[in-house]
N, C-alpha and C positions, 0 to 999 in steps of 0.2 A: 738295523740300528746298533749302536755301539753299547755293549753291555756295561762296561765300566762307567761310561758317561751317564747311562740311565740310572745305575746304582747311586752315582754321585748326586744326581738330581733328587732321588728319594731321600738320601742322607741330608741334603741341604734343607729340604722342606721339613723333615723330621726334627732337625735342630731348630729351625725357625719356629715350628709349632711348640717345642719345649720352652723356648724363650718367651713367646707370646702368651702361652697359657700361664706360666709362672708370674709374669708381670700383672696380668689381669687378675689372677687369683690373689696376689699380694694386695692389690688395691681393695678387692672385695673382703679379704681377711681383716684388714685394718678397720673397715667399716663395720663388720660384724662384731668386732671386739670393742666397738664404740670408741675407736681411736681415729679421729678425723684424719683424712689423708693430707699430709703436709709434704710438699715436694722436696725441700732440702733434707728434712729428717728421714724421709722414706727412702731416698736413693742412697743414703749412707748407712742405713741399718744393716748390720751383718746378717740378720735373719733373712734379708732379701738378697744381698749381694753374693754371699757365698753359695747358696743353692743355685743362683742364676748361672754361676760359673761351672758348677758341677753337674747340674741336671741334664744338660744335653748329652753328656757322656753316659750318664746313668740310663737314659731312655734308649739311646742307640745300642748300648750293651744288651738290654732286654730284647730289643728287636732282632739283634744279630743272633743271640743265643737261641731264640725261638725259630730261627730260620726264615725270617721275613725277607731278607735280601737274597735268598737262594731262588734260583729259577725265576728270575725277575720278570720275564716276558710271558710266563704261563700263569697269570694271576686271574682268579675269579673275583669279581667285585663283591659277591656275597660272602665268599670265604675270607676275603680281605676285611670285610666289615666285622666278621666274627673274630678273626685273629687280632685285629686292632682293638676291639672291645675288651677281650680278655687280657691282652698285654697291658693295656692302660689301667684296667681294674687291678691287676696284680701289682703293677708299679705304683699306683696311687695308694694302695694299702700300705706298702712299705714306706713311702714318703710321708704319709699321714702320721704313722707312728713315730718316725724319726724326727720330723720337722715341724709338725703342727700340734700334736697331742699334748705337748708340754706347755702350750699356751694357757693362760688363766681364763678358761671359758666357764661362764656362770651356769649354763644349762646344757643338758644333753641335746636339746634342739639345735644349739649352736654347733655342737660337734657334728651332728648329722648334716647340717647345712654346709659346714666347711668341707667335709669329705665329699659330699655330692658336687660341690662347686669345683673342687680339685680334680675329681674324676671327669666330670662333664666337660670342663675346659680342655683338659689334656686330650680326651677322646675326640671331642668335637673339632679342635684345631688340627689334630693329626690326621683324622680321617678326611676332613675337608680337602686338604692338600693332596692326600694320597688318591682319593677317588677321582680328582681332576686329572692327575697324571696317568693313572691306570686306565681311565676311560679314553684318554688320548691314544694310548698304546693299542687298546682293544679296537678302536675305530680304524686305526691304520691296518690292523690285521684283517678286519672285516672288509676293508676296501682293497685288500690284496697289495697294499703298499709295502708290507713287511711280512715275512714268513720264515718258516723253518725248513731247511733242506731235508727232505724225507726220502728214505729208501724203503721200498716194499720188498719183502723176502717171500718168495713163492708166487706162482702165476696161475693159481687155481681159479675156478669160478668165484670162490669166496673173495679172492683178490680183485677180480673184475668188479664185483659188487661194491667193494670198498672204494675202488677208483671212482665209480659213478657217484657214490655218496659224497666223497670229498670234493668232487667237481660240480655238484649240483646244490650245495648248501647255500641258503639265502645269506647266512652270515658265516663266511669261511672260517675254519678253525686255524688257518695259518700254515697248513702243510703244503710246501712246494714240492711236488713229486718230481724227483730227479730221474728215477727209473726203477727197474725191479731186477731181482736176482732170481734166476730159474734154478730150481733144485733138481737133483738127479732123478727123482721119482716122477717128474713132469716132462712131457714131450709135447711140442707144438702148443705152447701155452696160449690160451685165448687173450691173455693180457697184452700180447705182442701187438694186437691191433690198435691198442690205445696208448701204449707207453713203451719206451725203449728198454730192451733187455741189456743190462750193463755187464753181465758175465755170470759166473757160477760162484759157489760158496768159497772156493779157494781164493777167489779174487776180491773177496769182501774187504780185507784190510787196505788194499791199494785203492779200492773204490771209495771207501770212507775218507781216506786221506785226500785223494784227488778232487773229490766233489764236495769236501767239507760237510759231510753228512752230520746232522744234529739229532735226528730222530729216525727210528727204525720201526716198521710195523711188520710183525711176523704173522703170516697167514697160513702157516703149516698146521695141519691137524695135531692136536695135543697127543693123539695116539701114536704118532711117529717119534717115539722116545729117543732112539739113537740119533736120529737126524737133528732133533731139537737140542739134545745135550751137546752135540758137536757144534751146533750153531751158536748156542748161548755162551759156551766156553769161549768161543772166538770173539763174541761181541763184548764180553766183560772187560776186555783189555782197552776199551775206548770209552771216552766220556760222552755217552749217548743216553737218550731216553728211549727205552725199548718197550713197545706195546705189543700185545697179543690179542688175537680174536678167539674167545673161548667157544668150545663146542656147547651144545645144549646140555650135555651131561655135566660139563664143567660148571655151568651156571646153576643147574639144579642142585648139584652136590656142594656148591659154595666153595669150591677149591680156589678160584681166583676172586679177587676183589674187583668187581666190575666198575667201570666209570663210563657213564653214558655220554661219551665224547664222540664227535664226528658222526653222530646218528647211529653208529653201531656200538654194541656194548664192549668196547675195548677195555682191557685192563693192563695196568702197568706191571711188567714182569719184575718181581722183587729180586734183589741181589743179596739179601740177607745181611745188609750192613745196618748199622745203628741209624735211628731216625735223625733228622736234621738238627734238632736241638741238642741231642747227645753228641753228635759229631762236632758241633760248635763248642760245646762245653769241653770236649776232649782237646780241641785245638787251643782253647784258652789255657787249659791246664798244662798242655805241652809247652807253650810259650813261657808261662809263669815258672814252671818247674825247671825249665832249661836255663832261664836267667839266674834263678836261685842256685842251681847246680854249678854254673860257670863262676859265680861269685864265691861259693863255698870251696870249690876246688881250685881257685886261683893260686893260693900258696903251693898246693900240691903240683899244679901244672908247671909252676916256675921251677920247682925242684926236679920234676920229670924232664923238662926241657934242658936243664943243665946236665943231668945225668946222660941223656941221649947224646948230647954234643960231646961229652967227655968220653963216652964209651965207643963211638964209631963215627966214621966220616959220613957226611950226608946231611940233608935237611932235618929239622926237628919234626915238622909236620909232613905227612904223607897223604897224597890225594889219589883217587882212582875213580874212573867212571863206573857208575852203577846204574841199573835200570830201576826207575821209581814208578810212581803212580801213572796210570794210563800209558805205560811203556816209555815214558820220557827219561832220557839219560840225565844224570847230574853227577857232580863231583862230591864224593864222600871224603871227609877229613878224619884222620886219625893221627895219634903220635906214632912216629916211625918205630917199628919193632923189628925190622929186618935190615939187612945190609942194603945199601942204596942201589945195588945192581941185582936185586933179588929176582927180577923177571926179565932179564935181558934175553932169555931164550923163549919167551912167550908166557902166557898165563899159567900159573901153577898155584894150586891150593896148598895151604900149610898142613903139616902133620905133627904128631907128638914130638918127634925128635928131629925136627927140621933144622939142618945146619945153617940155614939162611937167617935164623932168628938170633939176634944179638943177646948178650947177657942181660942187659937192661930190658930188652924187648921181651924176654921170657917172663920176667917179673910182671911187666905191664900186661901181658896177655893173661897170666894167671889171675891177676886182680882186676882185669878189665879196665885198667886206668888208661890204656891206649885209646879207649873210645870216648874220652871226655870231649874232644873237639867235635864229636858228632852232634852235640847240643847246638852247635852253630847251624848244622843242617836242619835241625828241628825248627829253630827260630826262622830260618829262611823259607820254611814251608815245604822242604824237600823230603823230610822224614817226620816220623812221630816217635814218641818215646816207646810206645808199644805197637808192634806190627811185624809182619813177616820180614825176615832179614833180606836186605837188597843184595842181588847177585849181579855178576857181570854178564853182558850180552853173550859172550863166548860160551858160558855155561848154560844160560837160559835157552839158547838155541838147541843145545843137546837135551835139556830137560823137556822141552816142548815136543820133541820127537818121541820121547818115551812116555811122557805124561802131559797131554794137551791141557789138562785141568790146571796146570801150573799157572796158566794165563789168568785164572780167576784172581790170583793174589795181586795183580796189577790194578785192581779196582780200588785199593786203599793205599795210603802212604806206607812205605816200609818203615820198620822201627829199629831202635837201638837194641831193644830186647823183644823177645817173642815167646809164645807158648812152646813153639817147636824148639827154640834154643834151650829153654829150661828143661823140657822133657828129654831132649836128645843131645843138645850141645852143638858145637860148631862142626860143620861137615868138612871132611878131608878129601872127598871125592864126590862124583855125581851120584853114585849109588847111595851114599849117606844123605845127600840132599833129597833124594826120592823117599828115603825112610823118614825124613823129617817133615816132608810135605803134608801128610795127613793131619799132623798137629796144627799146622798153619791153616789148613782148609777148615778144620773144626773151629778154630778161632774166628775165621771169616764168617762162618754161619752162626756163631754164638756171640759175636762182638757186643760188648756192653761196657759201661763205665766201671761196673763192679768187677768184671773180669780183668779189665786193664789194671785196676788197683791191686788186684790179687797177683797178677803177673809181676807188677812192679815190686811188691813185697818179696816174692820169691827171688826176684833178680837181685835185690839188696842182700838177701841171705846168701845167695851164691857168690856175691862180690866178696863178702867176708870169709867165705870158705876157701877162696883162692883155688877154684877147680878149673879155671879156664885153661885154654891151650893155645 
């Protein structure tokens, strides 16, 4: 099934539900207030028309922020019921205070009746459409008409048990087993009798790409720390759902949060990133701040563009390929601060007294004004305002040889500013990149909206101090 098409269907019915619930509520509202429903006056009333135009966007924003449209194919109807209930309750409270409470209502009973009607209609119409479509998707999964390409890592007896569980379920969970990876500690895996061995750990990146893997189930014992660390670092660079099978000790100690999926107590392996709602709020803030920044800096950008053109030959903007989220390359945009032939002999990092930097470019780098065009990258979804600095593949290949954990940073969008940049500054060589890496890893494991705002404040202070290079 096509993910974008499926999300579009959910969006369409959510918008339809918003329209329908408000129309029905408005009819009820007029009757409650002892104002008989008159067709001509009702349809031209601004208290009806304006909310009707705005409400669909309001409700979709709430659903988006709370992560409803994330992981659209892995929905539980029970969890969907709970999520829809609380989303509609929260949204109805806001709408009631802004759109309804100012009505001339004679009694508290009318207030309670109006709020109950507003909430019940919004929840009822929204969930009605959702449960129909979610049930349709779930039935397709149970009939094996649709599934998720899954790779098993490890070929131990535990993996064989998992294989049998997945293939004997009365209602399949949707995992299409493509094959398994045999690890070094295993020889003559019993899983070979049931499913094809696709290779070893070193071949995982190419296997994921070639077979379009969507989910991975790790069956390696949690006691094999070195092997697990190596494996999870490798997997973090891909957009995957990673599951693990806990040991009895893990379950009793409460280390993993188990999920009784597939018949075995699998648990989702956490990557330390913010929850879905926080990530969505962060994305909304990124887009909003970027538009505001581009508008505020428009006069400055015009002056900078004129100065660059007058100072040296070459284009005003400079673009370069960088590696972003999930290892995907994108073009980063900056105001040109070097001569146009700065890298004719190959990739080179800048230094404090780099002769390739122009006079205007030196000022731009000190004030970080050369980075204004990166707000375009943020709007396009390639970057965030706060996140690890994006590097070129040329240097990343060197970094991965020295520090494989660098791959963890590709789990999130790179940023215009970062904790590592504030604490350490720009790197002039690979060694300095390695020294900056711990700060970015700490950010990854402690990411929050609070920390993002704190980093942004320090970045603004650094901007005024003109300490860039």
